[in-house]
ZAKESE-250439 format. One record per residue: residue in three letters; y, z, x of N, C-alpha, C in turn; residue number from 1. Coordinates in steps of 0.05 Angstrom, whole numbers, plus 32768, in hexadecimal, padded with zeros to 4 digits. Atoms other than C-alpha are relative to their C-alpha. Example, Ala and Ser with C-alpha at 12.3 -4.5 7.8 and 13.67 -1.06 7.14 Angstrom:
! ZAKESE-250439
<rec aa="ALA" n_Y="7FE8" n_Z="8000" n_X="8012" ca_Y="7FA6" ca_Z="809C" ca_X="80F6" c_Y="8018" c_Z="8000" c_X="8012" i="1"/>
<rec aa="SER" n_Y="7FE8" n_Z="7FFF" n_X="7FF0" ca_Y="7FEB" ca_Z="808F" ca_X="8111" c_Y="8016" c_Z="800E" c_X="7FF1" i="2"/>
//
This chain:
! ZAKESE-250439
<rec aa="MET" n_Y="801B" n_Z="800E" n_X="7FE3" ca_Y="7F3C" ca_Z="7F50" ca_X="7EF7" c_Y="8003" c_Z="8021" c_X="8013" i="1"/>
<rec aa="ASN" n_Y="8005" n_Z="7FEF" n_X="7FFA" ca_Y="7F24" ca_Z="7F85" ca_X="7F21" c_Y="8012" c_Z="7FFD" c_X="8020" i="2"/>
<rec aa="LEU" n_Y="8001" n_Z="7FEC" n_X="7FF3" ca_Y="7F39" ca_Z="7FAB" ca_X="7F63" c_Y="7FF4" c_Z="8001" c_X="8011" i="3"/>
<rec aa="GLU" n_Y="801B" n_Z="7FFE" n_X="7FEC" ca_Y="7F0D" ca_Z="7F9B" ca_X="7FA0" c_Y="8015" c_Z="800E" c_X="801C" i="4"/>
<rec aa="ILE" n_Y="7FEE" n_Z="7FF7" n_X="7FE0" ca_Y="7F2B" ca_Z="7FD1" ca_X="7FE2" c_Y="7FE9" c_Z="8009" c_X="8014" i="5"/>
<rec aa="ARG" n_Y="8017" n_Z="8002" n_X="7FE9" ca_Y="7F02" ca_Z="7FC6" ca_X="801F" c_Y="801B" c_Z="8015" c_X="8013" i="6"/>
<rec aa="GLN" n_Y="7FEA" n_Z="7FEF" n_X="7FEE" ca_Y="7F20" ca_Z="8000" ca_X="805A" c_Y="7FF2" c_Z="7FF2" c_X="8016" i="7"/>
<rec aa="LYS" n_Y="800B" n_Z="7FF9" n_X="7FDD" ca_Y="7F17" ca_Z="7FFE" ca_X="80A8" c_Y="8010" c_Z="8018" c_X="8009" i="8"/>
<rec aa="THR" n_Y="7FEA" n_Z="7FEF" n_X="7FE5" ca_Y="7F2E" ca_Z="8038" ca_X="80D5" c_Y="7FF4" c_Z="7FF5" c_X="8020" i="9"/>
<rec aa="LYS" n_Y="8003" n_Z="7FFE" n_X="7FF1" ca_Y="7F3B" ca_Z="802B" ca_X="8110" c_Y="8013" c_Z="8015" c_X="800C" i="10"/>
<rec aa="GLY" n_Y="7FF4" n_Z="7FEE" n_X="8004" ca_Y="7F5A" ca_Z="8062" ca_X="8139" c_Y="8009" c_Z="8013" c_X="7FF5" i="11"/>
<rec aa="ASN" n_Y="7FEE" n_Z="7FF1" n_X="8006" ca_Y="7F94" ca_Z="8089" ca_X="811E" c_Y="8009" c_Z="7FF3" c_X="7FE7" i="12"/>
<rec aa="VAL" n_Y="8009" n_Z="8011" n_X="8018" ca_Y="7F91" ca_Z="804F" ca_X="80EC" c_Y="7FF4" c_Z="7FF7" c_X="7FE9" i="13"/>
<rec aa="HIS" n_Y="801C" n_Z="8016" n_X="8014" ca_Y="7F71" ca_Z="8040" ca_X="80A9" c_Y="801F" c_Z="7FEB" c_X="7FF5" i="14"/>
<rec aa="LEU" n_Y="7FFC" n_Z="8020" n_X="8018" ca_Y="7F77" ca_Z="7FF5" ca_X="808E" c_Y="7FF6" c_Z="8000" c_X="7FE1" i="15"/>
<rec aa="LEU" n_Y="8009" n_Z="8001" n_X="801A" ca_Y="7F6E" ca_Z="7FF3" ca_X="8049" c_Y="800C" c_Z="7FD9" c_X="7FFB" i="16"/>
<rec aa="TYR" n_Y="8013" n_Z="8017" n_X="8014" ca_Y="7F5E" ca_Z="7FAB" ca_X="8028" c_Y="8002" c_Z="7FF8" c_X="7FEB" i="17"/>
<rec aa="LEU" n_Y="8006" n_Z="8003" n_X="8024" ca_Y="7F78" ca_Z="7F97" ca_X="7FDB" c_Y="7FFA" c_Z="7FED" c_X="7FFD" i="18"/>
<rec aa="SER" n_Y="8003" n_Z="801B" n_X="8003" ca_Y="7F62" ca_Z="7F65" ca_X="7FBA" c_Y="7FFB" c_Z="7FFD" c_X="7FD6" i="19"/>
<rec aa="GLY" n_Y="8005" n_Z="800A" n_X="801C" ca_Y="7F73" ca_Z="7F51" ca_X="7F71" c_Y="801A" c_Z="8013" c_X="7FF7" i="20"/>
<rec aa="GLU" n_Y="7FDD" n_Z="7FF5" n_X="800C" ca_Y="7FA6" ca_Z="7F7E" ca_X="7F48" c_Y="7FF7" c_Z="8024" c_X="7FFE" i="21"/>
<rec aa="VAL" n_Y="7FFA" n_Z="7FE5" n_X="7FFD" ca_Y="7FBA" ca_Z="7FC3" ca_X="7F49" c_Y="800D" c_Z="8008" c_X="7FDF" i="22"/>
<rec aa="ASP" n_Y="7FEE" n_Z="8001" n_X="8028" ca_Y="7FCC" ca_Z="7FD8" ca_X="7EF1" c_Y="7FF9" c_Z="8022" c_X="7FFE" i="23"/>
<rec aa="ALA" n_Y="800E" n_Z="7FE3" n_X="7FFD" ca_Y="7FB9" ca_Z="8016" ca_X="7ED4" c_Y="7FE2" c_Z="7FFD" c_X="7FF2" i="24"/>
<rec aa="PHE" n_Y="8025" n_Z="800B" n_X="8001" ca_Y="7F70" ca_Z="8005" ca_X="7ECC" c_Y="7FEF" c_Z="8008" c_X="8017" i="25"/>
<rec aa="THR" n_Y="800E" n_Z="7FFD" n_X="7FD3" ca_Y="7F68" ca_Z="7FFC" ca_X="7F1D" c_Y="800D" c_Z="8017" c_X="8015" i="26"/>
<rec aa="ALA" n_Y="7FE8" n_Z="7FF5" n_X="7FED" ca_Y="7FA6" ca_Z="802F" ca_X="7F36" c_Y="7FEE" c_Z="8017" c_X="8007" i="27"/>
<rec aa="PRO" n_Y="800A" n_Z="7FDB" n_X="7FF8" ca_Y="7F71" ca_Z="8075" ca_X="7F2E" c_Y="7FE3" c_Z="7FF9" c_X="8014" i="28"/>
<rec aa="LYS" n_Y="800D" n_Z="800D" n_X="7FED" ca_Y="7F41" ca_Z="8048" ca_X="7F5D" c_Y="8003" c_Z="7FF5" c_X="8014" i="29"/>
<rec aa="LEU" n_Y="7FF7" n_Z="7FF9" n_X="7FEE" ca_Y="7F73" ca_Z="803A" ca_X="7F8E" c_Y="8008" c_Z="8018" c_X="800A" i="30"/>
<rec aa="ARG" n_Y="7FFA" n_Z="7FEF" n_X="8002" ca_Y="7F8D" ca_Z="807B" ca_X="7F8B" c_Y="7FEA" c_Z="801D" c_X="8013" i="31"/>
<rec aa="GLU" n_Y="800E" n_Z="7FF5" n_X="7FF9" ca_Y="7F4E" ca_Z="809F" ca_X="7F95" c_Y="7FEE" c_Z="7FFA" c_X="8023" i="32"/>
<rec aa="VAL" n_Y="800B" n_Z="8007" n_X="7FDA" ca_Y="7F41" ca_Z="8076" ca_X="7FE1" c_Y="8019" c_Z="800C" c_X="8011" i="33"/>
<rec aa="LEU" n_Y="7FE1" n_Z="8004" n_X="7FE3" ca_Y="7F90" ca_Z="8076" ca_X="7FF7" c_Y="8002" c_Z="801E" c_X="8003" i="34"/>
<rec aa="ILE" n_Y="7FF6" n_Z="7FDB" n_X="7FFD" ca_Y="7FA1" ca_Z="80C1" ca_X="7FE0" c_Y="7FF8" c_Z="800E" c_X="8022" i="35"/>
<rec aa="PRO" n_Y="8015" n_Z="7FED" n_X="7FF0" ca_Y="7F6E" ca_Z="80E0" ca_X="800F" c_Y="800C" c_Z="7FF3" c_X="801F" i="36"/>
<rec aa="LEU" n_Y="7FF2" n_Z="800D" n_X="7FEE" ca_Y="7F83" ca_Z="80B3" ca_X="8048" c_Y="8013" c_Z="7FFF" c_X="8017" i="37"/>
<rec aa="THR" n_Y="7FF1" n_Z="8005" n_X="7FF7" ca_Y="7FC7" ca_Z="80BD" ca_X="8048" c_Y="8006" c_Z="8022" c_X="8005" i="38"/>
<rec aa="GLU" n_Y="7FF9" n_Z="7FD8" n_X="7FFF" ca_Y="7FBA" ca_Z="8114" ca_X="804A" c_Y="7FF2" c_Z="8000" c_X="8013" i="39"/>
<rec aa="GLU" n_Y="7FFB" n_Z="8005" n_X="7FF6" ca_Y="7FAB" ca_Z="80F7" ca_X="8086" c_Y="8009" c_Z="8013" c_X="801D" i="40"/>
<rec aa="SER" n_Y="7FEF" n_Z="800D" n_X="7FED" ca_Y="7FD0" ca_Z="811C" ca_X="80C0" c_Y="7FFD" c_Z="7FEB" c_X="8017" i="41"/>
<rec aa="SER" n_Y="7FF4" n_Z="8018" n_X="7FF3" ca_Y="7FEE" ca_Z="80EE" ca_X="80E8" c_Y="7FF2" c_Z="7FE7" c_X="8009" i="42"/>
<rec aa="MET" n_Y="8012" n_Z="8026" n_X="8005" ca_Y="7FC9" ca_Z="80B2" ca_X="80D2" c_Y="8018" c_Z="7FE3" c_X="7FFC" i="43"/>
<rec aa="LYS" n_Y="7FF0" n_Z="8012" n_X="8003" ca_Y="7FE4" ca_Z="8075" ca_X="80C8" c_Y="7FEF" c_Z="7FEE" c_X="7FEF" i="44"/>
<rec aa="VAL" n_Y="800C" n_Z="8004" n_X="8011" ca_Y="7FCE" ca_Z="805C" ca_X="808A" c_Y="800E" c_Z="7FD4" c_X="7FF6" i="45"/>
<rec aa="ILE" n_Y="7FFE" n_Z="801D" n_X="8000" ca_Y="7FD5" ca_Z="8003" ca_X="8080" c_Y="7FFB" c_Z="7FEB" c_X="7FE2" i="46"/>
<rec aa="VAL" n_Y="800B" n_Z="800F" n_X="8017" ca_Y="7FCB" ca_Z="7FE7" ca_X="803E" c_Y="800E" c_Z="7FD8" c_X="7FFA" i="47"/>
<rec aa="ASP" n_Y="7FF2" n_Z="8019" n_X="7FFE" ca_Y="7FD0" ca_Z="7F9D" ca_X="803F" c_Y="7FF0" c_Z="7FF4" c_X="7FE3" i="48"/>
<rec aa="LEU" n_Y="7FF7" n_Z="8005" n_X="8018" ca_Y="7FE7" ca_Z="7F81" ca_X="7FF9" c_Y="7FFB" c_Z="7FD9" c_X="8000" i="49"/>
<rec aa="THR" n_Y="7FF0" n_Z="801C" n_X="7FFA" ca_Y="7FDC" ca_Z="7F2C" ca_X="801A" c_Y="7FEA" c_Z="7FF0" c_X="7FDF" i="50"/>
<rec aa="ASP" n_Y="800A" n_Z="8002" n_X="8017" ca_Y="7F9B" ca_Z="7F2E" ca_X="7FE2" c_Y="8005" c_Z="8001" c_X="7FDF" i="51"/>
<rec aa="VAL" n_Y="8002" n_Z="7FF3" n_X="801D" ca_Y="7FB8" ca_Z="7F4D" ca_X="7FAA" c_Y="8018" c_Z="7FEF" c_X="7FE2" i="52"/>
<rec aa="ASP" n_Y="7FEB" n_Z="8013" n_X="801B" ca_Y="7FDB" ca_Z="7F26" ca_X="7F62" c_Y="800D" c_Z="8013" c_X="7FF7" i="53"/>
<rec aa="TYR" n_Y="7FF5" n_Z="7FE3" n_X="8016" ca_Y="7FF7" ca_Z="7F60" ca_X="7F40" c_Y="8001" c_Z="801F" c_X="800D" i="54"/>
<rec aa="ILE" n_Y="7FF9" n_Z="7FE3" n_X="800A" ca_Y="8016" ca_Z="7FA1" ca_X="7F3D" c_Y="8011" c_Z="800B" c_X="7FF5" i="55"/>
<rec aa="ASP" n_Y="7FF5" n_Z="7FF2" n_X="8007" ca_Y="802B" ca_Z="7FCD" ca_X="7F0E" c_Y="8008" c_Z="8010" c_X="8002" i="56"/>
<rec aa="SER" n_Y="7FF0" n_Z="7FE4" n_X="7FFD" ca_Y="805A" ca_Z="800D" ca_X="7EFC" c_Y="7FEE" c_Z="800E" c_X="800C" i="57"/>
<rec aa="THR" n_Y="800E" n_Z="7FF3" n_X="7FFC" ca_Y="801C" ca_Z="8032" ca_X="7F02" c_Y="7FF1" c_Z="7FFC" c_X="8021" i="58"/>
<rec aa="GLY" n_Y="800C" n_Z="800B" n_X="7FE6" ca_Y="8003" ca_Z="8013" ca_X="7F3D" c_Y="8014" c_Z="8004" c_X="8018" i="59"/>
<rec aa="LEU" n_Y="7FF5" n_Z="7FFA" n_X="7FF0" ca_Y="8043" ca_Z="8017" ca_X="7F5B" c_Y="8015" c_Z="8025" c_X="8009" i="60"/>
<rec aa="GLY" n_Y="7FFE" n_Z="7FE8" n_X="8001" ca_Y="8040" ca_Z="805E" ca_X="7F46" c_Y="7FF2" c_Z="801B" c_X="8023" i="61"/>
<rec aa="ILE" n_Y="8014" n_Z="7FFB" n_X="7FE8" ca_Y="8006" ca_Z="806F" ca_X="7F77" c_Y="800C" c_Z="7FFA" c_X="801C" i="62"/>
<rec aa="PHE" n_Y="7FEB" n_Z="7FFA" n_X="7FE3" ca_Y="8030" ca_Z="8054" ca_X="7FBC" c_Y="8009" c_Z="8010" c_X="8000" i="63"/>
<rec aa="ILE" n_Y="7FF6" n_Z="7FF0" n_X="7FEE" ca_Y="8059" ca_Z="807F" ca_X="7FAF" c_Y="7FFE" c_Z="8020" c_X="7FFE" i="64"/>
<rec aa="GLY" n_Y="8016" n_Z="7FED" n_X="7FFF" ca_Y="802C" ca_Z="80B9" ca_X="7FA6" c_Y="7FFA" c_Z="8006" c_X="801E" i="65"/>
<rec aa="ALA" n_Y="8010" n_Z="7FFD" n_X="7FDA" ca_Y="800E" ca_Z="8097" ca_X="7FE9" c_Y="801D" c_Z="8010" c_X="800E" i="66"/>
<rec aa="LEU" n_Y="7FEE" n_Z="7FF4" n_X="7FF5" ca_Y="805B" ca_Z="80A2" ca_X="8000" c_Y="8001" c_Z="801F" c_X="7FFF" i="67"/>
<rec aa="LYS" n_Y="7FF6" n_Z="7FD2" n_X="8000" ca_Y="8068" ca_Z="80F0" ca_X="7FF0" c_Y="7FE8" c_Z="8002" c_X="8009" i="68"/>
<rec aa="SER" n_Y="801A" n_Z="8007" n_X="7FEC" ca_Y="8020" ca_Z="80F0" ca_X="8008" c_Y="8005" c_Z="800D" c_X="801D" i="69"/>
<rec aa="THR" n_Y="800B" n_Z="7FFE" n_X="7FE5" ca_Y="8030" ca_Z="80DF" ca_X="804E" c_Y="801A" c_Z="8010" c_X="800C" i="70"/>
<rec aa="HIS" n_Y="7FE9" n_Z="7FE1" n_X="7FF1" ca_Y="8074" ca_Z="8110" ca_X="8055" c_Y="7FEC" c_Z="800D" c_X="7FFD" i="71"/>
<rec aa="ASN" n_Y="800D" n_Z="7FE5" n_X="7FF9" ca_Y="803E" ca_Z="8148" ca_X="8043" c_Y="7FF5" c_Z="7FFF" c_X="8017" i="72"/>
<rec aa="TYR" n_Y="8019" n_Z="800A" n_X="7FF5" ca_Y="8013" ca_Z="8139" ca_X="8070" c_Y="8001" c_Z="7FF5" c_X="801C" i="73"/>
<rec aa="ASN" n_Y="8001" n_Z="800F" n_X="7FDE" ca_Y="8036" ca_Z="8119" ca_X="80A9" c_Y="7FF1" c_Z="7FE2" c_X="8012" i="74"/>
<rec aa="SER" n_Y="800C" n_Z="801E" n_X="7FFE" ca_Y="801C" ca_Z="80D8" ca_X="80A4" c_Y="800A" c_Z="7FEA" c_X="7FFF" i="75"/>
<rec aa="HIS" n_Y="7FE7" n_Z="801C" n_X="8002" ca_Y="8032" ca_Z="8091" ca_X="809C" c_Y="7FEF" c_Z="7FE3" c_X="7FEC" i="76"/>
<rec aa="ILE" n_Y="8014" n_Z="800D" n_X="801E" ca_Y="8023" ca_Z="8063" ca_X="8062" c_Y="8023" c_Z="7FDA" c_X="800F" i="77"/>
<rec aa="GLN" n_Y="7FE7" n_Z="801D" n_X="7FFB" ca_Y="8043" ca_Z="8015" ca_X="806F" c_Y="7FE8" c_Z="7FE6" c_X="7FE5" i="78"/>
<rec aa="LEU" n_Y="8009" n_Z="8012" n_X="8010" ca_Y="802A" ca_Z="7FD4" ca_X="803D" c_Y="8013" c_Z="7FEB" c_X="800F" i="79"/>
<rec aa="GLN" n_Y="8000" n_Z="801A" n_X="7FEF" ca_Y="8021" ca_Z="7F94" ca_X="805D" c_Y="7FF1" c_Z="7FE9" c_X="7FF4" i="80"/>
<rec aa="GLY" n_Y="8008" n_Z="8014" n_X="8014" ca_Y="8019" ca_Z="7F4B" ca_X="8040" c_Y="800B" c_Z="7FF8" c_X="7FE8" i="81"/>
<rec aa="LEU" n_Y="7FEC" n_Z="8008" n_X="8018" ca_Y="8047" ca_Z="7F4A" ca_X="8007" c_Y="8000" c_Z="7FE4" c_X="7FF5" i="82"/>
<rec aa="SER" n_Y="7FF7" n_Z="8027" n_X="7FFF" ca_Y="804E" ca_Z="7F06" ca_X="7FE4" c_Y="801F" c_Z="8008" c_X="7FFB" i="83"/>
<rec aa="ASN" n_Y="7FE3" n_Z="7FFF" n_X="800A" ca_Y="8094" ca_Z="7EF5" ca_X="7FCD" c_Y="8005" c_Z="8011" c_X="7FE1" i="84"/>
<rec aa="ARG" n_Y="8004" n_Z="7FF3" n_X="8014" ca_Y="807A" ca_Z="7F0D" ca_X="7F8C" c_Y="8010" c_Z="8023" c_X="7FF9" i="85"/>
<rec aa="LEU" n_Y="7FF2" n_Z="7FE0" n_X="7FF5" ca_Y="8077" ca_Z="7F59" ca_X="7F9A" c_Y="8007" c_Z="8008" c_X="801C" i="86"/>
<rec aa="GLN" n_Y="7FEF" n_Z="7FEA" n_X="7FF2" ca_Y="80A6" ca_Z="7F5A" ca_X="7FCE" c_Y="801B" c_Z="8006" c_X="7FEF" i="87"/>
<rec aa="ARG" n_Y="7FE7" n_Z="7FFE" n_X="800B" ca_Y="80D8" ca_Z="7F49" ca_X="7F95" c_Y="7FF9" c_Z="8019" c_X="7FEE" i="88"/>
<rec aa="LEU" n_Y="800D" n_Z="7FF3" n_X="8007" ca_Y="80AF" ca_Z="7F7E" ca_X="7F6B" c_Y="8011" c_Z="8018" c_X="800D" i="89"/>
<rec aa="PHE" n_Y="7FFD" n_Z="7FE9" n_X="7FF1" ca_Y="80BE" ca_Z="7FB6" ca_X="7FA2" c_Y="8024" c_Z="7FF9" c_X="8009" i="90"/>
<rec aa="LYS" n_Y="7FDF" n_Z="8004" n_X="7FFE" ca_Y="8108" ca_Z="7F96" ca_X="7FB0" c_Y="800D" c_Z="8009" c_X="7FE3" i="91"/>
<rec aa="ILE" n_Y="7FF7" n_Z="8002" n_X="8020" ca_Y="8111" ca_Z="7F9D" ca_X="7F65" c_Y="8002" c_Z="8021" c_X="7FF8" i="92"/>
<rec aa="THR" n_Y="8000" n_Z="7FDF" n_X="8007" ca_Y="80F8" ca_Z="7FE2" ca_X="7F5A" c_Y="8011" c_Z="8011" c_X="801A" i="93"/>
<rec aa="GLY" n_Y="7FEB" n_Z="7FEC" n_X="7FEE" ca_Y="8124" ca_Z="8006" ca_X="7F9C" c_Y="7FE3" c_Z="8008" c_X="801A" i="94"/>
<rec aa="LEU" n_Y="8012" n_Z="7FEB" n_X="7FEB" ca_Y="80DC" ca_Z="801B" ca_X="7FC1" c_Y="8004" c_Z="7FE1" c_X="801E" i="95"/>
<rec aa="ASP" n_Y="7FFF" n_Z="8019" n_X="7FEF" ca_Y="80E9" ca_Z="7FDC" ca_X="7FEE" c_Y="8006" c_Z="8017" c_X="8022" i="96"/>
<rec aa="GLU" n_Y="7FE9" n_Z="7FEB" n_X="7FE3" ca_Y="8114" ca_Z="8019" ca_X="801C" c_Y="7FFA" c_Z="8014" c_X="8003" i="97"/>
<rec aa="VAL" n_Y="8015" n_Z="7FE6" n_X="7FFA" ca_Y="80EB" ca_Z="8052" ca_X="800F" c_Y="7FE2" c_Z="7FF6" c_X="8004" i="98"/>
<rec aa="ILE" n_Y="801A" n_Z="8001" n_X="7FF5" ca_Y="80A9" ca_Z="8030" ca_X="801F" c_Y="8004" c_Z="7FEE" c_X="801C" i="99"/>
<rec aa="ASP" n_Y="7FF6" n_Z="8013" n_X="7FEB" ca_Y="8097" ca_Z="800C" ca_X="806D" c_Y="7FF6" c_Z="7FE6" c_X="7FEF" i="100"/>
<rec aa="ILE" n_Y="8012" n_Z="801E" n_X="8018" ca_Y="8082" ca_Z="7FC2" ca_X="804F" c_Y="8008" c_Z="7FFB" c_X="8023" i="101"/>
<rec aa="GLU" n_Y="7FF8" n_Z="800E" n_X="7FE6" ca_Y="8086" ca_Z="7F99" ca_X="8096" c_Y="7FFF" c_Z="7FED" c_X="7FF0" i="102"/>
<rec aa="ASP" n_Y="7FF7" n_Z="8012" n_X="7FFE" ca_Y="80B1" ca_Z="7F62" ca_X="8096" c_Y="7FEA" c_Z="7FE3" c_X="800B" i="103"/>
<rec aa="GLN" n_Y="801D" n_Z="800F" n_X="8006" ca_Y="8075" ca_Z="7F2A" ca_X="8091" c_Y="8014" c_Z="7FE7" c_X="8026" i="104"/>
<rec aa="GLU" n_Y="7FE9" n_Z="800D" n_X="7FFF" ca_Y="80BE" ca_Z="7EF7" ca_X="80A2" c_Y="8004" c_Z="800D" c_X="801B" i="105"/>
<rec aa="LYS" n_Y="8000" n_Z="7FFA" n_X="7FE6" ca_Y="80C9" ca_Z="7F1A" ca_X="80E2" c_Y="7FF0" c_Z="8000" c_X="8019" i="106"/>
<rec aa="GLU" n_Y="8022" n_Z="8004" n_X="7FF5" ca_Y="8081" ca_Z="7F23" ca_X="80FB" c_Y="7FFF" c_Z="7FE3" c_X="800E" i="107"/>
<rec aa="GLU" n_Y="8006" n_Z="8011" n_X="7FFB" ca_Y="807A" ca_Z="7EDA" ca_X="80F7" c_Y="8017" c_Z="7FFE" c_X="8014" i="108"/>
<rec aa="MET" n_Y="7FF1" n_Z="7FF6" n_X="7FF3" ca_Y="80BC" ca_Z="7ED3" ca_X="8117" c_Y="8004" c_Z="8001" c_X="8023" i="109"/>
<rec aa="GLN" n_Y="7FFE" n_Z="7FF9" n_X="7FEA" ca_Y="80B0" ca_Z="7EF2" ca_X="8157" c_Y="7FE6" c_Z="7FEB" c_X="800F" i="110"/>
//
């Protein structure tokens, strides 16, 4: 499957909407778009994964690289719209402890 990336910018926030799969085949496309956004100082990058069905280890590596980039450039990355399957993947790998993941259950309760 392919990966579709749509991008919007509002003020100091970049919004990326992903659709499809993030795997060894599609990860370079994501890296090409995501990393430069994290290299903009004081920017927030929100990645919406609502329509992502699958992420493999290569895809996780892209998000780790983006996180490292935010530390170097004083920017921020947040993931949102994770399915239960993707939430479990980030929890099992421990990445939920280091990457800002929007808690949809908390959002829905407010």
